[in-house]
N, C-alpha and C positions, 0 to 999 in steps of 0.2 A: 503493500500500500504506499502511496505517496503522502507527503506531509499535508497536502490539501484534504485528502480523505480523513486524515486523523483530526483535522481542524473542524471539519464539517461535522463529524461524529461528536466531538466535544461540544460543538456549538449547539447541536440537536439536544444532547443531553442537558446542557445548561438552561436552554429554553424551556424544556419540559419540566425542569426543577423548579424554574421561576414561575411558570404557569400554575403548577401545583400549589407553590407556596401562597401566591396571591389568590388563587381561586379557591383555597380552602380558608382564606381569611385567618392565617394563624396570630397575625399581630393583634387582634382585638380580643380574641377569647382565651388564649393560653397565658399569656403574659399580661398582668394586670399591674398597675403602679400603684404603690402604697401612698395614700394622702394623710400622713400624720404630721404635718407641718415641716418635716426635714426634707432632705432631698428625695427625690422620686426614685425608690428602688424596686427592682423586679421582685415581686412578691410570690409568684408561683402560679399554681392553677386555681381556677374559680371552682366554688362548689358545684357539684352535678345538680341538674334540675331534673326533678322527678317528672317523668313524662308517661308513667304507667300508673293504672289505678291502685289504690292501696289494697293490700291483703288484710282482711279483716277476720276477726273471730266472732262467732255469736256472743250475745250478751251472757249466755249461761254455757261456757264451753265445756265439752266432754272430751275424754281422751280420744274419741273417734274423730272430732273436729281437728284436733292438733294432727292427726294422722293425715288427714285429707289436705293439709296446708301445702300449696306448692308456689314456690318462689320463682320471679322471673330471673333468668340467667343474665348477668352482666358480662362485662369484659373480662373481669377477673373472677368470676363465680356468681353467687348469690347477690342481689342487691342489698347492700347493708342497711339502708334507710327502711326497706321493708322488713328485714328480719328483726332489727332493734324495734320497730313499732309493734310487730306481733309479740315478741318476747315481753316488752314492756305491759302490753295489755294482758297478756296471760299472767304475768307476775301479780298485776292488780287484781285480777278475778281469782287467783289463788290465795292472796292475802285476804280478800273479802270472804272466802269460803272458810279460811281458818278462824277469822274473827267470828263468824256464825257458829262455828263448831264449839269455840270457847264459850259463846254466850249461852247455847243449848246445854253444854255441860254444867255451867254454873247454875242454870235453872233447875236441872236434875239433882244437884247437890244441895240447893237452898231448901226444898220441902223435907229432904231426909234429916237435916240437922235438927229442927225443933221436934220432931218425931222421936228422935232418940233420947232427948233430955226428958221425955214423959215418964210416967209410972210404969 
């Protein structure tokens, strides 16, 4: 190959790279500038925007409901925001059930105590 062919191939690769860079608009989304009064610094990636519907549990979740949960796959696995939301909701429901169990146990113990002190 002659030097002109190498130059044309290099030029084509450079033009394709430039078109991809500006076509994908990398400069506005990936790198953001910190506005904290100091000099503008590159701060990293923006937070991802949720574009899928949330995964919800029923108000009174049962083990079968947890078995039926399916999360959307993201670039690196499950969507962390969906998993966190479901786990937070499940934790709240389990805590509410534990409080209800303790309340019912206290009601069962309360009538038995006065009856024991009788004749």
